[in-house]
C-alpha positions in Angstrom: 0.0 0.0 0.0 1.1 3.6 -0.6 0.1 7.0 0.9 1.5 10.5 0.5 2.6 12.0 3.8 4.9 14.9 4.6 5.5 15.4 0.9 6.7 11.8 0.3 5.0 8.7 -1.1 5.4 6.0 1.5 5.1 2.3 1.0 3.6 0.4 4.0 2.3 -3.1 4.8 -0.2 -4.3 7.3 -0.3 -7.9 8.6 -2.1 -9.7 11.3 -5.8 -9.7 12.4 -8.0 -7.3 10.5 -9.6 -4.3 12.1 -12.7 -5.3 14.0 -11.6 -8.9 14.3 -9.2 -8.5 17.2 -8.1 -6.1 19.9 -4.5 -7.3 19.4 -1.9 -4.5 20.0 0.1 -3.0 17.2 3.8 -3.5 16.5 5.4 -0.9 14.2 8.7 -2.1 12.5 11.2 0.4 11.2 14.0 -0.7 8.8 17.7 -0.2 8.9 19.6 2.0 6.5 19.6 0.6 2.9 16.9 -2.1 3.6 13.1 -2.1 3.3 10.0 -3.8 4.7 11.3 -7.2 3.6 14.0 -7.2 6.3 11.1 -8.0 8.8 9.6 -10.9 6.9 10.8 -13.4 9.5 9.3 -11.4 12.4 6.0 -10.9 10.6 5.7 -14.6 10.2 6.4 -15.2 13.9 4.2 -12.4 15.3 1.3 -11.9 13.0 -1.0 -14.3 14.8 -0.8 -12.4 18.1 -0.3 -8.8 16.9 -1.4 -6.4 14.2 1.8 -5.3 12.4 2.6 -2.1 10.5 5.9 -1.9 8.7 7.0 0.7 6.2 9.9 1.8 3.9 11.7 4.7 5.6 12.0 7.9 3.5 14.4 7.3 0.7 14.3 3.5 1.0 12.6 0.7 -0.9 9.5 1.9 -2.6 9.1 5.1 -0.5 10.1 8.4 -2.1 13.1 10.4 -1.3 13.8 14.1 -0.7 17.0 16.1 -0.8 18.8 15.9 2.6 19.9 16.3 5.1 17.3 14.4 7.1 17.0 14.4 10.9 15.5 12.0 13.4 12.8 14.6 14.1 11.8 14.3 10.4 12.0 10.5 10.4 9.9 10.3 13.6 7.3 12.7 12.2 7.0 10.4 9.2 6.3 7.5 11.6 3.8 9.4 13.5 2.0 10.6 10.3 1.8 7.0 9.2 0.4 5.9 12.5 -2.2 8.6 12.2 -3.1 7.5 8.7 -3.6 3.9 9.7 -5.5 4.9 12.9 -3.0 3.7 15.5 -3.0 5.5 18.8 -0.2 3.5 20.4 2.2 0.8 19.2 5.1 -1.3 20.3 8.0 0.2 18.2 10.7 -2.2 16.9 13.6 -0.7 14.9 17.0 -1.8 13.9 20.0 0.4 13.3 18.5 3.6 11.7 15.1 2.3 12.7 16.2 1.7 16.2 17.5 5.2 16.5 14.2 6.5 15.1 12.5 4.5 17.8 14.7 6.0 20.5 13.8 9.5 19.3 10.1 8.5 19.4 10.5 7.2 22.9 11.9 10.5 24.1 9.9 13.0 22.0 6.7 11.1 21.1 6.4 8.8 24.2 2.6 9.1 24.2 2.5 7.1 20.9 4.5 4.1 22.1 3.6 1.1 24.3 7.2 -0.1 24.4 10.5 0.2 22.5 12.9 -2.4 21.1 15.9 -0.5 19.8 18.2 -2.9 18.1 21.8 -2.6 16.8 21.4 1.1 17.5 23.3 3.8 19.5 22.2 6.9 21.4 24.9 9.1 20.0 27.5 9.4 17.3 31.1 9.5 18.4 33.8 11.1 16.2 35.0 7.9 14.5 31.4 7.0 13.7 30.8 10.4 12.1 34.0 10.2 10.1 33.0 6.8 8.7 29.7 8.3 7.4 31.5 11.1 5.6 33.4 8.6 3.6 30.4 6.4 2.8 28.4 9.4 1.7 31.2 10.5 -0.7 31.2 7.0 -2.2 27.5 7.1 -2.7 27.6 10.4 -4.4 30.6 9.7 -6.6 30.1 6.0 -7.5 26.5 5.1 -6.7 25.1 2.5 -4.3 26.7 -0.5 -6.1 30.0 0.5 -4.7 28.7 0.2 -1.1 27.1 -3.2 -1.5 30.0 -5.5 -0.6 31.6 -3.3 2.1 28.1 -3.1 3.7 27.6 -6.9 3.6 31.0 -7.4 5.2 30.1 -5.1 8.1 26.6 -6.4 8.5 27.2 -10.2 8.7 29.8 -12.3 10.4 32.4 -14.2 8.3 30.9 -17.7 9.1 27.4 -16.5 8.1 28.7 -15.1 4.8 30.6 -18.3 4.1 27.7 -20.6 4.6 26.1 -21.6 1.3 22.7 -21.6 3.0 23.1 -17.8 3.5 23.5 -17.0 -0.2 19.8 -16.3 -1.0 19.5 -14.1 2.1 22.7 -12.1 1.3 21.6 -11.7 -2.3 18.3 -10.3 -1.2 20.1 -7.8 1.1 22.4 -6.8 -1.7 19.4 -6.0 -3.8 17.9 -3.8 -1.1 21.1 -1.9 -0.8 21.2 -1.3 -4.6 17.6 -0.1 -4.7 18.2 2.5 -2.0 18.1 6.1 -3.4 21.4 8.0 -3.1 19.4 11.0 -1.7 17.8 8.7 0.8 21.1 7.1 1.9 22.9 10.4 2.3 19.9 12.1 3.9 19.7 9.4 6.5 23.5 9.3 7.0 23.3 13.0 7.9 20.8 12.1 10.6 23.1 9.4 11.9 26.0 11.8 12.0 24.1 14.4 14.0 22.5 12.0 16.4 22.7 12.5 20.2 19.9 11.5 22.5 21.9 10.7 25.6 20.2 13.5 27.6 16.8 12.0 27.1 17.5 8.4 28.1 16.8 8.7 31.8 13.4 10.2 31.2 12.1 7.1 29.2 9.5 5.3 31.3 8.1 2.7 28.9 9.3 -0.9 28.8 12.5 -0.9 26.7 14.7 -3.6 25.2 18.2 -2.8 23.8 19.6 -5.5 21.7 22.6 -5.9 19.5 24.8 -8.5 17.8 27.8 -9.8 19.7 30.1 -9.0 16.8 28.4 -5.7 15.6 31.3 -3.3 15.0 28.9 -0.4 14.2 26.9 -0.6 17.4 28.9 -3.0 19.7 27.5 -4.6 22.8 28.7 -1.8 25.0 26.3 0.6 23.2 23.3 -1.5 24.1 24.5 -2.0 27.6 25.1 1.7 28.2 21.7 2.6 26.9 20.0 -0.1 29.0 21.9 1.1 32.1 20.6 4.7 31.5 17.0 3.8 31.0 15.1 2.8 34.2 14.1 -0.9 34.1 15.4 -1.5 30.6 16.5 -5.0 29.4 19.6 -5.7 27.3 20.2 -8.8 25.1 23.3 -9.5 23.1 22.5 -11.7 20.1 25.2 -14.3 19.8 26.4 -15.0 17.2 25.5 -12.0 15.0 26.8 -8.8 13.6 24.8 -5.7 12.6 21.6 -7.1 11.1 21.0 -9.4 14.0 17.4 -10.3 13.2 18.4 -11.8 9.9 21.6 -13.5 11.0 20.3 -15.1 14.2 16.5 -15.0 14.0 15.9 -17.6 16.7 17.7 -15.6 19.5 16.4 -12.3 18.2 12.8 -13.3 17.9 12.8 -15.1 21.3 14.2 -12.0 23.0 11.7 -9.7 21.2 8.7 -12.0 22.1 9.8 -12.0 25.8 10.0 -8.2 25.7 6.6 -7.8 24.2 5.1 -10.2 26.8 6.7 -8.2 29.6 5.4 -5.0 28.1 1.9 -6.4 27.9 
């Protein structure tokens, strides 16, 4: 499905019980940089019998339109709120990974009235200097060479070497490669600007909803200490390290990821 909101045409998908058939709570899934709604296919299959599910392609990703950057997490959160309003969702459990996890963190601090809980995965509360510098280089590559030049370096960062070497992983990795290729350069660089300017540390202590911080044991972009530090700063938050996994932990190790997410949602209920 598609809808124009905030000047952008957004693609979104709804799964689970139909309106009027269930009072099941909503889960809203938000994708990582250079992926789309398909990154959540496994979670939709696991959770659609118990929850109503809304997932969407972030601005500049998948089949959603892009705008010229820079973007901000205020902008990305406003997109999420507008989509919730369009669908008629008052509150939802928010689950995001990487870029989506940071969007969820912003939502929990600045739009807390719209969330039942937060699962912020493979995400960080702020951008240190080395993280900022890495984005400067990647943005230059995207502008000068296009998204194809980022495909293999991204795959190497996102998945552990054993997972990449396993022949059974080939279809999964090829699907992720295609999502990276299909990301608009404006969308990539716009969101990268949001990542570079990100700092929500001051708001962590004020989050009062149930929170889960989760990351891959071998995630070099958002290592375990990032999740542990955020969990320590948010009252009552849980922290899970997905082992083994790198950055896209729900795809690399879905059994551990989904079990932790299910337990979080049960606690929040």
